[in-house]
TORKOL-4160 file (C-alpha; in steps of 0.2 Angstrom, whole numbers, padded with zeros to 4 digits, m for minus):
288
<pt num="1" X="m0220" Y="0274" Z="m0362"/>
<pt num="2" X="m0220" Y="0292" Z="m0368"/>
<pt num="3" X="m0227" Y="0295" Z="m0385"/>
<pt num="4" X="m0211" Y="0301" Z="m0392"/>
<pt num="5" X="m0202" Y="0286" Z="m0386"/>
<pt num="6" X="m0216" Y="0275" Z="m0393"/>
<pt num="7" X="m0214" Y="0283" Z="m0410"/>
<pt num="8" X="m0195" Y="0281" Z="m0410"/>
<pt num="9" X="m0198" Y="0262" Z="m0406"/>
<pt num="10" X="m0209" Y="0260" Z="m0421"/>
<pt num="11" X="m0196" Y="0268" Z="m0432"/>
<pt num="12" X="m0183" Y="0257" Z="m0425"/>
<pt num="13" X="m0193" Y="0241" Z="m0428"/>
<pt num="14" X="m0196" Y="0245" Z="m0446"/>
<pt num="15" X="m0178" Y="0250" Z="m0448"/>
<pt num="16" X="m0174" Y="0231" Z="m0447"/>
<pt num="17" X="m0183" Y="0229" Z="m0464"/>
<pt num="18" X="m0176" Y="0245" Z="m0471"/>
<pt num="19" X="m0194" Y="0251" Z="m0473"/>
<pt num="20" X="m0200" Y="0269" Z="m0469"/>
<pt num="21" X="m0218" Y="0268" Z="m0463"/>
<pt num="22" X="m0231" Y="0281" Z="m0466"/>
<pt num="23" X="m0240" Y="0291" Z="m0453"/>
<pt num="24" X="m0254" Y="0279" Z="m0452"/>
<pt num="25" X="m0242" Y="0264" Z="m0449"/>
<pt num="26" X="m0233" Y="0273" Z="m0436"/>
<pt num="27" X="m0249" Y="0277" Z="m0427"/>
<pt num="28" X="m0256" Y="0260" Z="m0429"/>
<pt num="29" X="m0241" Y="0251" Z="m0423"/>
<pt num="30" X="m0237" Y="0263" Z="m0408"/>
<pt num="31" X="m0236" Y="0253" Z="m0391"/>
<pt num="32" X="m0246" Y="0268" Z="m0383"/>
<pt num="33" X="m0263" Y="0275" Z="m0386"/>
<pt num="34" X="m0263" Y="0291" Z="m0396"/>
<pt num="35" X="m0271" Y="0300" Z="m0411"/>
<pt num="36" X="m0264" Y="0303" Z="m0428"/>
<pt num="37" X="m0264" Y="0322" Z="m0426"/>
<pt num="38" X="m0253" Y="0320" Z="m0410"/>
<pt num="39" X="m0241" Y="0308" Z="m0419"/>
<pt num="40" X="m0239" Y="0320" Z="m0433"/>
<pt num="41" X="m0234" Y="0334" Z="m0421"/>
<pt num="42" X="m0221" Y="0323" Z="m0413"/>
<pt num="43" X="m0214" Y="0318" Z="m0430"/>
<pt num="44" X="m0213" Y="0336" Z="m0435"/>
<pt num="45" X="m0203" Y="0340" Z="m0419"/>
<pt num="46" X="m0192" Y="0325" Z="m0422"/>
<pt num="47" X="m0188" Y="0330" Z="m0439"/>
<pt num="48" X="m0184" Y="0348" Z="m0434"/>
<pt num="49" X="m0172" Y="0341" Z="m0421"/>
<pt num="50" X="m0165" Y="0330" Z="m0435"/>
<pt num="51" X="m0168" Y="0314" Z="m0426"/>
<pt num="52" X="m0180" Y="0308" Z="m0440"/>
<pt num="53" X="m0179" Y="0309" Z="m0459"/>
<pt num="54" X="m0195" Y="0313" Z="m0470"/>
<pt num="55" X="m0195" Y="0304" Z="m0487"/>
<pt num="56" X="m0208" Y="0308" Z="m0500"/>
<pt num="57" X="m0213" Y="0294" Z="m0511"/>
<pt num="58" X="m0227" Y="0296" Z="m0523"/>
<pt num="59" X="m0233" Y="0311" Z="m0514"/>
<pt num="60" X="m0234" Y="0302" Z="m0498"/>
<pt num="61" X="m0223" Y="0306" Z="m0482"/>
<pt num="62" X="m0213" Y="0292" Z="m0475"/>
<pt num="63" X="m0202" Y="0292" Z="m0460"/>
<pt num="64" X="m0185" Y="0284" Z="m0455"/>
<pt num="65" X="m0171" Y="0285" Z="m0442"/>
<pt num="66" X="m0158" Y="0285" Z="m0456"/>
<pt num="67" X="m0156" Y="0291" Z="m0474"/>
<pt num="68" X="m0164" Y="0279" Z="m0486"/>
<pt num="69" X="m0161" Y="0282" Z="m0505"/>
<pt num="70" X="m0178" Y="0288" Z="m0512"/>
<pt num="71" X="m0173" Y="0280" Z="m0529"/>
<pt num="72" X="m0169" Y="0263" Z="m0521"/>
<pt num="73" X="m0185" Y="0263" Z="m0511"/>
<pt num="74" X="m0195" Y="0268" Z="m0527"/>
<pt num="75" X="m0187" Y="0253" Z="m0536"/>
<pt num="76" X="m0190" Y="0241" Z="m0522"/>
<pt num="77" X="m0209" Y="0246" Z="m0522"/>
<pt num="78" X="m0210" Y="0243" Z="m0541"/>
<pt num="79" X="m0201" Y="0227" Z="m0539"/>
<pt num="80" X="m0213" Y="0221" Z="m0526"/>
<pt num="81" X="m0228" Y="0225" Z="m0537"/>
<pt num="82" X="m0220" Y="0214" Z="m0550"/>
<pt num="83" X="m0217" Y="0200" Z="m0538"/>
<pt num="84" X="m0236" Y="0201" Z="m0533"/>
<pt num="85" X="m0241" Y="0200" Z="m0551"/>
<pt num="86" X="m0231" Y="0183" Z="m0553"/>
<pt num="87" X="m0242" Y="0174" Z="m0541"/>
<pt num="88" X="m0259" Y="0179" Z="m0550"/>
<pt num="89" X="m0259" Y="0163" Z="m0560"/>
<pt num="90" X="m0256" Y="0153" Z="m0544"/>
<pt num="91" X="m0270" Y="0162" Z="m0534"/>
<pt num="92" X="m0282" Y="0162" Z="m0548"/>
<pt num="93" X="m0281" Y="0143" Z="m0549"/>
<pt num="94" X="m0280" Y="0140" Z="m0530"/>
<pt num="95" X="m0296" Y="0149" Z="m0526"/>
<pt num="96" X="m0306" Y="0137" Z="m0536"/>
<pt num="97" X="m0303" Y="0123" Z="m0523"/>
<pt num="98" X="m0316" Y="0123" Z="m0509"/>
<pt num="99" X="m0302" Y="0117" Z="m0497"/>
<pt num="100" X="m0294" Y="0134" Z="m0498"/>
<pt num="101" X="m0302" Y="0149" Z="m0489"/>
<pt num="102" X="m0288" Y="0162" Z="m0488"/>
<pt num="103" X="m0272" Y="0166" Z="m0496"/>
<pt num="104" X="m0262" Y="0180" Z="m0489"/>
<pt num="105" X="m0244" Y="0187" Z="m0492"/>
<pt num="106" X="m0234" Y="0190" Z="m0477"/>
<pt num="107" X="m0217" Y="0197" Z="m0473"/>
<pt num="108" X="m0209" Y="0212" Z="m0481"/>
<pt num="109" X="m0218" Y="0209" Z="m0497"/>
<pt num="110" X="m0235" Y="0213" Z="m0489"/>
<pt num="111" X="m0228" Y="0231" Z="m0486"/>
<pt num="112" X="m0220" Y="0233" Z="m0503"/>
<pt num="113" X="m0203" Y="0232" Z="m0497"/>
<pt num="114" X="m0195" Y="0216" Z="m0505"/>
<pt num="115" X="m0178" Y="0215" Z="m0513"/>
<pt num="116" X="m0175" Y="0206" Z="m0530"/>
<pt num="117" X="m0168" Y="0190" Z="m0522"/>
<pt num="118" X="m0182" Y="0188" Z="m0509"/>
<pt num="119" X="m0195" Y="0174" Z="m0510"/>
<pt num="120" X="m0213" Y="0176" Z="m0507"/>
<pt num="121" X="m0220" Y="0171" Z="m0490"/>
<pt num="122" X="m0238" Y="0164" Z="m0491"/>
<pt num="123" X="m0251" Y="0161" Z="m0477"/>
<pt num="124" X="m0265" Y="0149" Z="m0481"/>
<pt num="125" X="m0281" Y="0145" Z="m0471"/>
<pt num="126" X="m0290" Y="0129" Z="m0476"/>
<pt num="127" X="m0308" Y="0124" Z="m0474"/>
<pt num="128" X="m0312" Y="0114" Z="m0458"/>
<pt num="129" X="m0304" Y="0097" Z="m0456"/>
<pt num="130" X="m0295" Y="0100" Z="m0473"/>
<pt num="131" X="m0278" Y="0106" Z="m0466"/>
<pt num="132" X="m0267" Y="0093" Z="m0475"/>
<pt num="133" X="m0278" Y="0092" Z="m0490"/>
<pt num="134" X="m0276" Y="0111" Z="m0492"/>
<pt num="135" X="m0258" Y="0110" Z="m0490"/>
<pt num="136" X="m0256" Y="0096" Z="m0503"/>
<pt num="137" X="m0266" Y="0106" Z="m0516"/>
<pt num="138" X="m0256" Y="0122" Z="m0513"/>
<pt num="139" X="m0239" Y="0113" Z="m0513"/>
<pt num="140" X="m0243" Y="0103" Z="m0529"/>
<pt num="141" X="m0250" Y="0118" Z="m0538"/>
<pt num="142" X="m0234" Y="0128" Z="m0534"/>
<pt num="143" X="m0223" Y="0114" Z="m0540"/>
<pt num="144" X="m0233" Y="0112" Z="m0556"/>
<pt num="145" X="m0232" Y="0130" Z="m0561"/>
<pt num="146" X="m0213" Y="0132" Z="m0556"/>
<pt num="147" X="m0216" Y="0143" Z="m0540"/>
<pt num="148" X="m0211" Y="0131" Z="m0526"/>
<pt num="149" X="m0196" Y="0135" Z="m0516"/>
<pt num="150" X="m0184" Y="0120" Z="m0515"/>
<pt num="151" X="m0179" Y="0115" Z="m0498"/>
<pt num="152" X="m0162" Y="0121" Z="m0492"/>
<pt num="153" X="m0160" Y="0135" Z="m0505"/>
<pt num="154" X="m0153" Y="0151" Z="m0497"/>
<pt num="155" X="m0160" Y="0162" Z="m0510"/>
<pt num="156" X="m0175" Y="0158" Z="m0520"/>
<pt num="157" X="m0181" Y="0174" Z="m0529"/>
<pt num="158" X="m0199" Y="0175" Z="m0534"/>
<pt num="159" X="m0203" Y="0157" Z="m0527"/>
<pt num="160" X="m0216" Y="0153" Z="m0515"/>
<pt num="161" X="m0212" Y="0149" Z="m0497"/>
<pt num="162" X="m0228" Y="0141" Z="m0490"/>
<pt num="163" X="m0224" Y="0146" Z="m0472"/>
<pt num="164" X="m0241" Y="0145" Z="m0463"/>
<pt num="165" X="m0256" Y="0134" Z="m0464"/>
<pt num="166" X="m0271" Y="0136" Z="m0452"/>
<pt num="167" X="m0287" Y="0125" Z="m0451"/>
<pt num="168" X="m0301" Y="0138" Z="m0451"/>
<pt num="169" X="m0308" Y="0130" Z="m0435"/>
<pt num="170" X="m0293" Y="0136" Z="m0425"/>
<pt num="171" X="m0287" Y="0153" Z="m0431"/>
<pt num="172" X="m0280" Y="0159" Z="m0414"/>
<pt num="173" X="m0261" Y="0162" Z="m0413"/>
<pt num="174" X="m0254" Y="0151" Z="m0399"/>
<pt num="175" X="m0249" Y="0160" Z="m0383"/>
<pt num="176" X="m0230" Y="0156" Z="m0386"/>
<pt num="177" X="m0231" Y="0166" Z="m0402"/>
<pt num="178" X="m0241" Y="0181" Z="m0396"/>
<pt num="179" X="m0228" Y="0194" Z="m0398"/>
<pt num="180" X="m0225" Y="0211" Z="m0407"/>
<pt num="181" X="m0217" Y="0202" Z="m0422"/>
<pt num="182" X="m0232" Y="0191" Z="m0425"/>
<pt num="183" X="m0244" Y="0206" Z="m0421"/>
<pt num="184" X="m0235" Y="0215" Z="m0435"/>
<pt num="185" X="m0236" Y="0200" Z="m0447"/>
<pt num="186" X="m0255" Y="0198" Z="m0444"/>
<pt num="187" X="m0259" Y="0216" Z="m0447"/>
<pt num="188" X="m0248" Y="0218" Z="m0462"/>
<pt num="189" X="m0255" Y="0203" Z="m0471"/>
<pt num="190" X="m0260" Y="0206" Z="m0489"/>
<pt num="191" X="m0276" Y="0196" Z="m0493"/>
<pt num="192" X="m0276" Y="0189" Z="m0510"/>
<pt num="193" X="m0290" Y="0176" Z="m0508"/>
<pt num="194" X="m0303" Y="0178" Z="m0495"/>
<pt num="195" X="m0319" Y="0166" Z="m0494"/>
<pt num="196" X="m0332" Y="0165" Z="m0480"/>
<pt num="197" X="m0325" Y="0180" Z="m0471"/>
<pt num="198" X="m0309" Y="0170" Z="m0467"/>
<pt num="199" X="m0299" Y="0186" Z="m0465"/>
<pt num="200" X="m0311" Y="0194" Z="m0453"/>
<pt num="201" X="m0312" Y="0178" Z="m0443"/>
<pt num="202" X="m0293" Y="0178" Z="m0442"/>
<pt num="203" X="m0293" Y="0195" Z="m0435"/>
<pt num="204" X="m0308" Y="0191" Z="m0423"/>
<pt num="205" X="m0298" Y="0176" Z="m0416"/>
<pt num="206" X="m0283" Y="0187" Z="m0412"/>
<pt num="207" X="m0290" Y="0202" Z="m0403"/>
<pt num="208" X="m0275" Y="0200" Z="m0391"/>
<pt num="209" X="m0265" Y="0211" Z="m0403"/>
<pt num="210" X="m0274" Y="0226" Z="m0397"/>
<pt num="211" X="m0267" Y="0224" Z="m0380"/>
<pt num="212" X="m0249" Y="0226" Z="m0387"/>
<pt num="213" X="m0255" Y="0239" Z="m0400"/>
<pt num="214" X="m0269" Y="0249" Z="m0392"/>
<pt num="215" X="m0273" Y="0259" Z="m0408"/>
<pt num="216" X="m0278" Y="0244" Z="m0417"/>
<pt num="217" X="m0293" Y="0241" Z="m0406"/>
<pt num="218" X="m0305" Y="0248" Z="m0418"/>
<pt num="219" X="m0299" Y="0236" Z="m0432"/>
<pt num="220" X="m0304" Y="0221" Z="m0421"/>
<pt num="221" X="m0320" Y="0228" Z="m0415"/>
<pt num="222" X="m0325" Y="0232" Z="m0433"/>
<pt num="223" X="m0322" Y="0214" Z="m0438"/>
<pt num="224" X="m0330" Y="0207" Z="m0423"/>
<pt num="225" X="m0346" Y="0216" Z="m0428"/>
<pt num="226" X="m0346" Y="0212" Z="m0446"/>
<pt num="227" X="m0340" Y="0194" Z="m0446"/>
<pt num="228" X="m0352" Y="0180" Z="m0451"/>
<pt num="229" X="m0344" Y="0164" Z="m0444"/>
<pt num="230" X="m0342" Y="0150" Z="m0457"/>
<pt num="231" X="m0348" Y="0134" Z="m0449"/>
<pt num="232" X="m0346" Y="0124" Z="m0465"/>
<pt num="233" X="m0337" Y="0107" Z="m0461"/>
<pt num="234" X="m0332" Y="0094" Z="m0473"/>
<pt num="235" X="m0337" Y="0078" Z="m0466"/>
<pt num="236" X="m0339" Y="0067" Z="m0482"/>
<pt num="237" X="m0332" Y="0050" Z="m0479"/>
<pt num="238" X="m0320" Y="0049" Z="m0495"/>
<pt num="239" X="m0314" Y="0067" Z="m0491"/>
<pt num="240" X="m0310" Y="0062" Z="m0473"/>
<pt num="241" X="m0300" Y="0046" Z="m0478"/>
<pt num="242" X="m0290" Y="0057" Z="m0491"/>
<pt num="243" X="m0286" Y="0069" Z="m0477"/>
<pt num="244" X="m0280" Y="0056" Z="m0466"/>
<pt num="245" X="m0269" Y="0048" Z="m0479"/>
<pt num="246" X="m0262" Y="0065" Z="m0485"/>
<pt num="247" X="m0258" Y="0069" Z="m0466"/>
<pt num="248" X="m0248" Y="0053" Z="m0464"/>
<pt num="249" X="m0238" Y="0055" Z="m0480"/>
<pt num="250" X="m0234" Y="0073" Z="m0477"/>
<pt num="251" X="m0230" Y="0071" Z="m0458"/>
<pt num="252" X="m0218" Y="0057" Z="m0464"/>
<pt num="253" X="m0209" Y="0068" Z="m0476"/>
<pt num="254" X="m0209" Y="0083" Z="m0464"/>
<pt num="255" X="m0202" Y="0072" Z="m0449"/>
<pt num="256" X="m0187" Y="0067" Z="m0460"/>
<pt num="257" X="m0181" Y="0085" Z="m0462"/>
<pt num="258" X="m0189" Y="0093" Z="m0446"/>
<pt num="259" X="m0180" Y="0107" Z="m0438"/>
<pt num="260" X="m0189" Y="0122" Z="m0430"/>
<pt num="261" X="m0206" Y="0118" Z="m0437"/>
<pt num="262" X="m0222" Y="0120" Z="m0426"/>
<pt num="263" X="m0235" Y="0107" Z="m0430"/>
<pt num="264" X="m0251" Y="0104" Z="m0422"/>
<pt num="265" X="m0268" Y="0096" Z="m0427"/>
<pt num="266" X="m0274" Y="0113" Z="m0434"/>
<pt num="267" X="m0259" Y="0124" Z="m0438"/>
<pt num="268" X="m0243" Y="0122" Z="m0447"/>
<pt num="269" X="m0228" Y="0134" Z="m0445"/>
<pt num="270" X="m0214" Y="0133" Z="m0457"/>
<pt num="271" X="m0199" Y="0145" Z="m0456"/>
<pt num="272" X="m0182" Y="0140" Z="m0463"/>
<pt num="273" X="m0175" Y="0156" Z="m0457"/>
<pt num="274" X="m0185" Y="0161" Z="m0442"/>
<pt num="275" X="m0184" Y="0180" Z="m0442"/>
<pt num="276" X="m0196" Y="0181" Z="m0427"/>
<pt num="277" X="m0182" Y="0174" Z="m0416"/>
<pt num="278" X="m0170" Y="0187" Z="m0423"/>
<pt num="279" X="m0182" Y="0202" Z="m0420"/>
<pt num="280" X="m0187" Y="0196" Z="m0403"/>
<pt num="281" X="m0169" Y="0193" Z="m0397"/>
<pt num="282" X="m0165" Y="0211" Z="m0403"/>
<pt num="283" X="m0180" Y="0217" Z="m0393"/>
<pt num="284" X="m0175" Y="0209" Z="m0377"/>
<pt num="285" X="m0158" Y="0217" Z="m0379"/>
<pt num="286" X="m0166" Y="0234" Z="m0382"/>
<pt num="287" X="m0159" Y="0235" Z="m0400"/>
<pt num="288" X="m0176" Y="0237" Z="m0409"/>
């Protein structure tokens, strides 16, 4: 793929989220190997040809295939920052629990591009062998402070959508999920809680991303070098019994309403409206 086509493909992708990426983001998510200087030269050419728009936000250049209101975009960025503040109480309490190793914000909120009616997508990594215990704590806490999104709601502004739970002993994305959409989600994660190098371990376990996005290779190499593997394993008898009980209870509830969820012994994927399928379908049709 030529670099110009690669850059246009990145802009088309972000267009689905009405988000104009920066030069760094365009370079990072390019499907071909290139350097930032070369990317900038190509962008300048495309702007001159009026095929790409340049938008200045807070003295930073952003790029888009279409006209995007600078005022609306600035308001969206401010709104997103307010949304992030609303989960400060939640995260400050959640990090006190040893079962929780990582909490990250995913989706468009992670790139400061949320709308007022959007919920907050959350990704959590639990300690080893405490997947269901961790999910129970995260869910009960969200309910207690009034942030849990209720099942079936089409719009749940500022509520938490607890989408992903990984046991820290298995942080590798399944092969069936290794696509450009998940690669974007992984790299765009905004860490809120990180213990025991959980985020670095997550990146290390998913170096496959650099095969799709070659300019990210350095990121994965850096984390490979700096990661200290957390081998802490909860094996106390009472904790193991609680984990088994909570697993049975939660599986019973989940199975009563099961739709498109992906559930394994170490990973839980909950997506009421699976945007991944929508994007991948567009990609296959060449519309992204």
